[in-house]
C-alpha positions as CSV (number, residue, x, y, z in Angstrom):
1,M,-72.3,-149.2,-130.6
2,A,-70.5,-146.3,-131.6
3,N,-67.6,-147.1,-134.1
4,A,-64.1,-146.7,-133.3
5,P,-62.1,-143.6,-134.4
6,T,-59.8,-144.7,-137.3
7,T,-56.1,-144.1,-137.4
8,A,-56.4,-140.8,-139.3
9,E,-58.8,-139.1,-136.4
10,L,-56.4,-140.3,-133.7
11,Q,-53.4,-138.8,-135.1
12,A,-55.4,-135.7,-136.0
13,L,-56.3,-135.4,-132.4
14,I,-52.8,-135.7,-131.3
15,Q,-51.5,-133.2,-133.8
16,Q,-53.9,-130.6,-132.0
17,L,-53.2,-131.5,-128.2
18,Q,-49.2,-131.4,-129.4
19,A,-50.3,-127.7,-130.7
20,Q,-52.1,-126.4,-127.3
21,V,-49.1,-127.7,-125.3
22,Q,-46.7,-125.6,-127.4
23,A,-48.6,-122.5,-127.5
24,L,-48.8,-123.0,-123.5
25,Q,-45.1,-123.5,-123.4
26,N,-44.5,-120.2,-125.6
27,A,-47.0,-118.0,-123.2
28,A,-45.1,-119.2,-120.1
29,A,-41.8,-118.4,-121.6
30,T,-42.8,-114.8,-122.4
31,A,-44.7,-114.0,-119.0
32,A,-42.8,-112.3,-116.1
33,P,-41.7,-114.6,-113.2
34,V,-43.5,-115.3,-110.7
35,A,-42.2,-114.5,-106.7
36,P,-41.5,-117.0,-104.3
37,A,-43.8,-117.4,-101.6
38,A,-42.7,-115.7,-98.3
39,T,-41.2,-118.2,-96.1
40,T,-40.5,-115.9,-92.9
41,A,-42.3,-112.8,-91.6
42,A,-41.2,-109.4,-91.2
43,P,-39.9,-108.8,-88.3
44,S,-41.7,-106.9,-85.5
45,V,-40.4,-103.3,-84.3
46,V,-39.0,-103.3,-80.6
47,V,-40.2,-100.1,-78.8
48,F,-37.3,-98.6,-76.4
49,A,-38.5,-98.5,-72.4
50,D,-36.3,-98.0,-69.5
51,T,-37.8,-100.5,-67.5
52,P,-41.0,-103.0,-68.5
53,Q,-43.1,-100.6,-66.4
54,T,-42.5,-97.4,-68.5
55,L,-43.7,-99.4,-71.8
56,G,-46.8,-97.8,-73.0
57,A,-46.6,-95.3,-70.3
58,E,-49.5,-93.3,-72.1
59,D,-51.6,-95.8,-71.9
60,L,-54.3,-97.6,-69.8
61,I,-53.3,-100.8,-67.8
62,D,-55.1,-103.7,-68.6
63,Y,-55.4,-105.5,-65.2
64,S,-57.2,-108.3,-66.6
65,S,-54.0,-109.2,-68.3
66,K,-50.8,-111.0,-66.6
67,R,-48.8,-108.1,-67.2
68,G,-50.9,-105.8,-66.0
69,S,-51.4,-107.3,-62.4
70,E,-47.7,-107.6,-62.5
71,I,-47.1,-103.9,-63.1
72,Y,-49.8,-103.0,-60.1
73,K,-48.0,-105.5,-57.7
74,Q,-44.7,-104.0,-58.4
75,G,-46.6,-100.5,-57.9
76,I,-48.1,-100.6,-54.6
77,A,-45.1,-102.6,-52.8
78,A,-43.1,-100.9,-49.7
79,L,-40.1,-99.3,-50.9
80,D,-37.0,-101.7,-50.5
81,D,-34.6,-99.8,-49.4
82,K,-32.5,-101.6,-46.7
83,S,-32.6,-98.6,-44.6
84,L,-36.4,-98.5,-44.3
85,T,-36.5,-102.0,-43.8
86,D,-39.1,-101.3,-41.0
87,G,-40.7,-98.3,-42.8
88,F,-40.3,-94.3,-42.9
89,N,-40.8,-93.2,-39.6
90,M,-41.3,-89.6,-40.9
91,T,-38.7,-88.3,-39.2
92,A,-35.7,-85.9,-40.5
93,N,-32.7,-88.2,-40.7
94,Q,-34.7,-90.7,-42.8
95,T,-35.7,-88.2,-45.0
96,V,-32.6,-88.3,-47.7
97,I,-32.8,-91.9,-47.7
98,F,-36.9,-92.2,-48.3
99,T,-36.9,-89.6,-51.2
100,E,-34.2,-91.0,-53.2
101,A,-36.2,-94.7,-52.7
102,F,-39.4,-92.7,-53.6
103,L,-37.3,-91.1,-56.8
104,S,-36.2,-94.5,-57.9
105,R,-39.9,-96.2,-57.4
106,A,-41.3,-93.2,-59.4
107,T,-38.9,-93.7,-62.3
108,A,-39.0,-97.3,-62.6
109,M,-43.0,-97.1,-62.7
110,G,-42.9,-94.0,-65.2
111,W,-45.0,-92.3,-62.5
112,N,-42.7,-89.2,-63.7
113,K,-42.9,-90.2,-67.5
114,G,-45.0,-88.9,-70.4
115,S,-48.5,-86.6,-70.4
116,K,-49.7,-89.2,-67.6
117,Q,-47.0,-88.1,-64.9
118,I,-47.7,-87.0,-61.7
119,T,-44.9,-86.0,-60.0
120,T,-44.2,-82.5,-61.7
121,F,-46.6,-79.7,-61.4
122,N,-46.6,-76.0,-61.8
123,N,-46.5,-73.7,-58.5
124,S,-48.4,-70.2,-58.0
125,S,-45.7,-68.6,-59.9
126,G,-46.2,-71.1,-63.1
127,V,-42.9,-72.7,-62.7
128,P,-42.8,-76.6,-63.1
129,V,-41.7,-78.2,-59.5
130,D,-40.6,-81.7,-59.2
131,I,-42.6,-82.6,-55.6
132,I,-40.0,-85.5,-55.1
133,K,-37.0,-83.5,-54.4
134,S,-38.7,-79.7,-54.2
135,Y,-41.8,-80.3,-52.4
136,G,-41.4,-77.3,-50.4
137,Q,-41.7,-75.3,-53.7
138,I,-45.1,-75.4,-54.2
139,S,-48.1,-74.8,-51.7
140,E,-50.7,-77.4,-50.6
141,A,-53.7,-75.6,-52.4
142,T,-51.9,-75.3,-55.9
143,L,-51.0,-78.9,-55.6
144,K,-54.6,-79.9,-54.7
145,T,-55.8,-78.1,-57.7
146,A,-53.4,-79.6,-60.0
147,C,-54.0,-83.1,-58.8
148,E,-58.1,-82.9,-59.4
149,R,-57.3,-83.6,-63.0
150,F,-56.7,-87.1,-62.5
151,C,-58.3,-87.4,-59.3
152,K,-61.6,-86.0,-59.5
153,P,-64.4,-87.7,-61.0
154,G,-65.4,-86.0,-64.2
155,Q,-61.8,-84.6,-65.2
156,P,-59.7,-85.2,-68.3
157,D,-58.0,-87.8,-67.1
158,A,-59.9,-89.6,-64.1
159,E,-60.1,-92.7,-66.0
160,S,-56.7,-92.8,-67.6
161,R,-53.2,-94.1,-66.9
162,A,-52.2,-91.0,-64.8
163,K,-55.3,-92.2,-62.4
164,Q,-53.9,-95.5,-62.1
165,N,-50.6,-94.3,-61.1
166,N,-51.9,-91.9,-58.4
167,T,-53.8,-95.2,-56.9
168,M,-50.6,-97.5,-57.0
169,M,-48.5,-94.2,-55.7
170,S,-50.9,-93.9,-52.6
171,M,-50.7,-97.4,-51.6
172,C,-47.1,-97.6,-51.8
173,L,-46.7,-94.4,-49.7
174,N,-48.9,-96.1,-47.4
175,K,-47.2,-99.4,-47.2
176,S,-43.8,-97.4,-46.7
177,L,-44.5,-96.0,-43.4
178,T,-43.9,-97.4,-40.0
179,A,-47.0,-98.2,-37.7
180,T,-46.6,-94.9,-35.7
181,A,-46.1,-92.6,-38.8
182,K,-49.2,-94.4,-40.1
183,A,-51.0,-93.4,-37.2
184,S,-49.4,-89.6,-37.4
185,L,-50.5,-89.3,-40.9
186,L,-54.1,-90.3,-40.4
187,T,-54.6,-87.1,-38.3
188,Y,-54.3,-85.1,-41.6
189,R,-56.2,-87.6,-43.9
190,N,-58.8,-84.9,-44.5
191,E,-55.9,-82.7,-46.2
192,Y,-55.0,-85.3,-48.8
193,T,-58.5,-87.2,-49.2
194,F,-61.3,-85.8,-50.9
195,D,-64.4,-87.9,-52.3
196,G,-63.0,-90.9,-51.3
197,V,-59.8,-90.6,-53.5
198,E,-56.2,-90.2,-51.7
199,Y,-54.4,-87.6,-53.9
200,A,-51.1,-89.1,-53.7
201,P,-48.8,-86.4,-54.7
202,L,-50.8,-84.0,-51.9
203,M,-49.9,-87.0,-49.6
204,Y,-46.5,-87.3,-50.2
205,K,-46.2,-83.4,-49.6
206,I,-47.7,-83.7,-46.2
207,I,-45.7,-86.5,-45.1
208,M,-42.6,-84.6,-45.9
209,R,-43.8,-81.6,-43.9
210,L,-44.7,-83.9,-40.9
211,A,-41.2,-85.1,-41.2
212,T,-39.5,-81.7,-41.7
213,I,-41.7,-78.8,-40.4
214,D,-41.7,-76.9,-43.4
215,S,-41.6,-73.4,-42.0
216,V,-39.2,-70.5,-42.1
217,A,-37.9,-71.0,-39.1
218,T,-36.8,-74.6,-39.7
219,T,-34.9,-73.2,-42.9
220,Q,-32.9,-71.0,-40.3
221,T,-32.4,-74.0,-38.3
222,L,-31.1,-75.8,-41.5
223,R,-28.7,-73.3,-42.3
224,D,-27.4,-73.1,-38.6
225,N,-27.3,-76.9,-38.4
226,L,-24.8,-76.7,-41.9
227,Q,-22.6,-73.9,-40.2
228,N,-22.2,-75.9,-37.2
229,L,-21.3,-79.2,-39.2
230,G,-17.5,-78.7,-37.7
231,V,-18.9,-79.2,-33.9
232,F,-21.1,-82.2,-34.9
233,A,-17.8,-83.8,-36.6
234,V,-16.2,-83.5,-33.2
235,T,-18.9,-84.7,-31.2
236,V,-19.2,-88.0,-33.5
237,K,-15.5,-88.6,-33.0
238,G,-14.7,-87.6,-37.0
239,D,-17.2,-90.4,-38.4
240,I,-17.2,-89.4,-42.1
241,D,-20.5,-91.2,-42.6
242,K,-22.1,-89.3,-40.2
243,I,-20.7,-86.0,-41.0
244,N,-22.1,-86.7,-44.8
245,A,-25.3,-88.0,-43.5
246,E,-26.0,-84.9,-41.3
247,F,-24.8,-82.6,-44.4
248,D,-26.9,-84.4,-46.8
249,M,-30.0,-84.5,-44.6
250,N,-29.7,-80.7,-43.9
251,Y,-28.8,-79.5,-47.2
252,S,-31.4,-81.5,-49.1
253,Q,-34.4,-80.1,-46.9
254,L,-32.8,-76.5,-47.5
255,L,-32.8,-77.0,-51.4
256,A,-36.4,-78.9,-51.3
257,R,-37.5,-75.4,-49.8
258,G,-36.2,-73.7,-52.6
259,A,-33.4,-72.2,-50.2
260,T,-29.8,-71.8,-50.9
261,L,-26.3,-72.3,-49.5
262,D,-23.6,-69.9,-50.3
263,D,-20.6,-72.1,-49.6
264,P,-21.5,-75.8,-49.3
265,I,-17.8,-77.0,-50.2
266,G,-16.2,-74.6,-47.7
267,I,-18.6,-75.8,-45.1
268,L,-17.6,-79.5,-45.6
269,F,-13.7,-78.3,-45.5
270,D,-14.4,-76.7,-42.4
271,A,-15.9,-80.0,-41.1
272,Y,-13.4,-82.3,-42.1
273,L,-10.2,-80.5,-40.9
274,L,-11.7,-80.8,-37.6
275,V,-11.7,-84.5,-37.6
276,P,-9.3,-86.2,-34.9
277,C,-7.2,-88.1,-37.3
278,Y,-3.8,-86.8,-38.7
279,N,-3.7,-89.1,-41.6
280,F,-7.4,-87.8,-42.8
281,T,-6.8,-84.1,-42.0
282,K,-3.3,-84.0,-43.8
283,Y,-5.3,-85.4,-46.9
284,I,-8.0,-82.9,-46.7
285,S,-5.4,-80.4,-45.9
286,T,-3.9,-80.9,-49.1
287,K,-7.1,-81.0,-51.3
288,H,-8.1,-77.8,-49.6
289,D,-4.9,-75.8,-50.8
290,E,-5.5,-77.1,-54.2
291,Y,-9.0,-76.1,-54.0
292,L,-8.1,-72.6,-53.1
293,D,-5.4,-72.3,-55.4
294,G,-7.8,-72.9,-58.5
295,N,-6.8,-76.3,-59.3
296,L,-10.2,-77.8,-58.2
297,T,-12.7,-75.9,-60.1
298,S,-14.8,-78.5,-61.0
299,L,-15.2,-79.8,-57.5
300,T,-18.9,-80.2,-56.5
301,H,-20.1,-80.9,-52.6
302,E,-21.2,-84.6,-54.2
303,A,-17.7,-85.6,-55.4
304,M,-16.0,-83.8,-52.4
305,M,-18.5,-86.1,-49.9
306,S,-17.3,-88.8,-52.2
307,M,-13.5,-88.3,-52.1
308,A,-13.7,-88.1,-48.1
309,K,-15.7,-91.3,-48.0
310,R,-13.2,-93.0,-49.7
311,K,-10.3,-92.0,-47.8
312,F,-12.3,-92.7,-44.4
313,D,-13.1,-96.5,-45.6
314,F,-9.2,-96.6,-46.7
315,L,-7.6,-95.5,-43.7
316,K,-10.0,-97.5,-41.6
317,T,-9.5,-100.8,-43.9
318,K,-5.6,-100.2,-43.4
319,G,-5.6,-100.0,-39.7
320,K,-4.9,-96.2,-39.9
321,W,-7.6,-94.6,-38.7
322,G,-7.3,-91.9,-35.4
323,A,-3.4,-91.8,-35.9
324,K,-1.9,-88.7,-33.5
325,S,-0.2,-86.0,-35.2
326,P,3.9,-85.8,-34.6
327,D,3.1,-83.0,-31.7
328,D,0.7,-85.5,-30.2
329,E,2.7,-88.1,-30.2
330,K,5.5,-85.6,-28.6
331,I,3.1,-84.6,-25.7
332,V,2.4,-88.1,-25.2
333,A,6.4,-89.0,-25.0
334,M,6.9,-86.1,-22.6
335,A,3.9,-87.1,-20.4
336,A,5.5,-90.8,-20.2
337,Q,8.8,-89.2,-19.5
338,I,7.6,-87.2,-16.3
339,N,5.7,-90.1,-14.8
340,S,8.7,-92.4,-15.2
341,L,11.0,-89.6,-13.4
342,K,8.4,-89.1,-10.6
343,G,9.8,-90.2,-7.1
344,Q,13.2,-90.8,-8.4
345,L,14.6,-87.6,-6.5
346,K,16.2,-88.7,-3.2
347,L,16.2,-86.1,-0.7
348,D,18.7,-85.7,2.0
349,P,18.2,-87.1,5.6
350,K,17.4,-83.5,6.8
351,L,14.9,-82.7,4.3
352,S,13.5,-86.3,4.6
353,A,12.7,-85.5,8.2
354,I,10.8,-82.7,7.3
355,A,8.8,-84.0,4.6
356,G,7.7,-86.4,7.4
357,E,9.3,-89.6,6.2
358,E,10.8,-92.7,7.7
359,K,12.0,-95.9,7.0
360,K,10.2,-98.9,6.7
361,D,11.5,-102.4,7.6
362,D,12.2,-103.1,4.0
363,G,14.3,-99.8,3.4
364,S,11.6,-97.9,1.8
365,K,10.0,-94.7,3.0
366,K,6.6,-94.5,4.8
367,K,5.0,-91.2,5.6
368,K,5.6,-90.5,9.6
369,K,2.3,-89.7,11.2
370,N,1.5,-87.2,14.1
371,K,0.6,-89.8,17.1
372,K,-1.8,-88.4,19.5
373,N,-1.9,-89.5,23.4
374,T,-5.2,-91.7,23.1
375,S,-4.8,-92.4,27.1
376,N,-7.6,-90.0,27.8
377,K,-9.8,-89.3,25.1
378,K,-12.7,-87.8,27.4
379,E,-10.0,-85.0,28.7
380,Q,-8.6,-84.8,25.1
381,K,-11.9,-83.9,23.3
382,Q,-13.1,-81.3,26.1
383,D,-9.1,-79.6,25.7
384,E,-9.7,-79.6,21.9
385,A,-13.3,-78.2,21.9
386,W,-12.3,-75.1,24.0
387,K,-9.2,-74.2,22.0
388,K,-11.4,-74.4,18.8
389,V,-14.1,-71.6,20.2
390,P,-13.2,-68.4,18.8
391,P,-13.3,-65.0,21.3
392,K,-16.3,-63.4,21.4
393,E,-16.4,-59.9,20.0
394,G,-14.7,-57.4,22.5
395,E,-13.1,-60.3,24.4
396,S,-9.3,-60.2,24.1
397,K,-7.3,-62.3,22.3
398,T,-4.4,-62.7,24.0
399,G,-3.1,-64.2,27.7
400,K,-6.1,-66.7,28.3
401,K,-5.3,-68.6,31.2
402,K,-5.7,-72.1,31.0
403,G,-3.8,-74.5,34.0
404,K,0.0,-73.4,34.0
405,Y,-0.1,-72.1,30.4
406,T,-1.1,-68.9,28.7
407,F,-2.8,-69.3,25.3
408,N,-3.7,-66.4,22.3
409,W,-5.9,-66.8,19.6
410,C,-3.9,-67.9,16.5
411,E,-5.9,-66.4,13.2
412,H,-3.5,-69.2,10.9
413,H,-4.6,-72.1,13.0
414,M,-7.9,-70.6,13.8
415,A,-7.4,-71.7,17.8
416,W,-6.0,-71.1,21.3
417,T,-2.3,-71.4,21.1
418,V,0.8,-70.9,23.6
419,H,2.1,-68.8,20.5
420,K,1.8,-65.8,19.6
421,P,0.3,-65.0,15.8
422,S,3.4,-63.1,15.1
423,D,5.5,-65.7,15.8
424,C,3.1,-68.3,13.9
425,L,5.3,-70.4,11.8
426,L,2.2,-71.2,9.4
427,G,1.9,-67.7,9.0
428,Q,5.2,-67.0,7.9
429,K,5.0,-70.0,5.6
430,H,1.9,-68.9,3.7
431,K,3.5,-65.6,3.3
432,D,6.7,-67.0,1.9
433,E,4.4,-69.0,-0.5
434,Q,2.8,-66.1,-1.7
435,K,6.0,-64.4,-2.7
436,K,7.0,-67.6,-4.4
437,P,6.5,-67.7,-8.1
438,K,4.7,-71.2,-8.9
439,A,6.0,-73.1,-11.2
440,N,3.2,-74.6,-13.7
441,S,3.3,-78.3,-15.2
442,A,4.4,-76.8,-18.9
443,T,7.4,-75.1,-17.4
444,V,8.3,-78.4,-15.2
445,A,7.9,-80.3,-18.8
446,A,9.7,-78.6,-20.8
447,A,12.8,-78.3,-18.1
448,A,12.4,-82.3,-17.6
449,T,12.5,-83.0,-21.3
450,S,15.3,-80.4,-22.3
451,A,17.7,-80.6,-19.5
452,A,20.8,-82.3,-20.5
453,N,21.8,-83.7,-16.9
454,P,19.2,-86.3,-16.4
455,Q,19.6,-86.1,-12.8
456,F,18.6,-82.3,-13.0
457,A,15.6,-83.5,-15.0
458,A,14.7,-85.8,-12.3
459,L,14.7,-83.1,-9.5
460,M,12.6,-80.9,-11.7
461,A,10.2,-83.6,-12.1
462,A,10.3,-84.5,-8.5
463,L,9.7,-80.6,-7.7
464,A,6.5,-80.5,-10.2
465,N,4.9,-83.7,-8.3
466,L,5.4,-82.2,-4.8
467,D,4.0,-79.1,-6.1
468,Q,0.7,-80.9,-7.4
469,N,0.4,-82.8,-4.2
470,E,0.4,-79.5,-1.8
């Protein structure tokens, strides 16, 4: 058993330990302070994107991920514009709506962004062309060659985001057509499908070609349609929505072909001024004067169409659409006054007799009819029949004996009569009427409304009525 340490040894050990502790404390006091451990991670950098689908528009989409599957579903969905509920029927009247809806989809999905975009290509002149709005400014052959970069196997972008965008775009176009339009497009499938791949941009151009008949003749037709916008405005009774749609349809197709229109604002003014609503045309006339005076130098045709639309909606809401001008109202009032004056003229009894009027039992007038003796109808028919037979060539027109009477052929009655043609009252009446100037309706209306004497106004209105009934 080892001997226990003595008191002196224990004290020496304590002193040694105290010296070591003091050395450690001195070293800690002179050392640099230690930074505390980080408690939170540094914030990550957020990358800006207009839409979730455009985030990483250059990168391949991972279809195995939830986000990748969602991008695919949104890309291939049919265009959701309310005017295309049943699909695009590939007719000219829906082209504006369709192109706008398709542009919105391309922008939201990033199909027109970055180096993997598939909507802008150089035409044969080396000019960049956005096919969505300017599909008529690039040929199909040039567009096919440009699309091979991402559609043809072995090409640089055949397995890139551009190829994925192409697939989504072609499926979107197919789903956005009506059944009839799809059947029509399939006839031209060999013009946009190569090696089993649908070239979506080329497919879109062919759709627009079928919808608008892309030709020089159509360009002239579009210009003619715009020049005749005023006639169209009258046929649709001034409906501003229809007028604007007609302008937009023709003008957008004109621009898509690379053509121009000299004065779109002037064409719109001319059409709006023919709208059959006084309140609207008065408003447009004021704007037209301001435009001609140079006070609306920044006015565009888009702003003008919007301005007309707002005024149209306002007048319809307030029940002021279709108002007549003061002149039109005067004409209506004059017509009503003439109608109210008809029949107010009382004729002299002798004139009444001449006019063939007689009294009814209630004191009112009724037309007197010449009654024939119908006691022997057979003899009357025979008698009337020979009188209507004209004399033959070379036969005398006078002195025809029938019973105790002598008859003469009257060219005025076109019948054999007992009077001579020279004594015929009907012939004399025709001569007098030819000499007498005819009173027209406008003259009678002016006299009726301007005469101070109401009896004179009534007389003139009645004469006008008699003149019309002759």
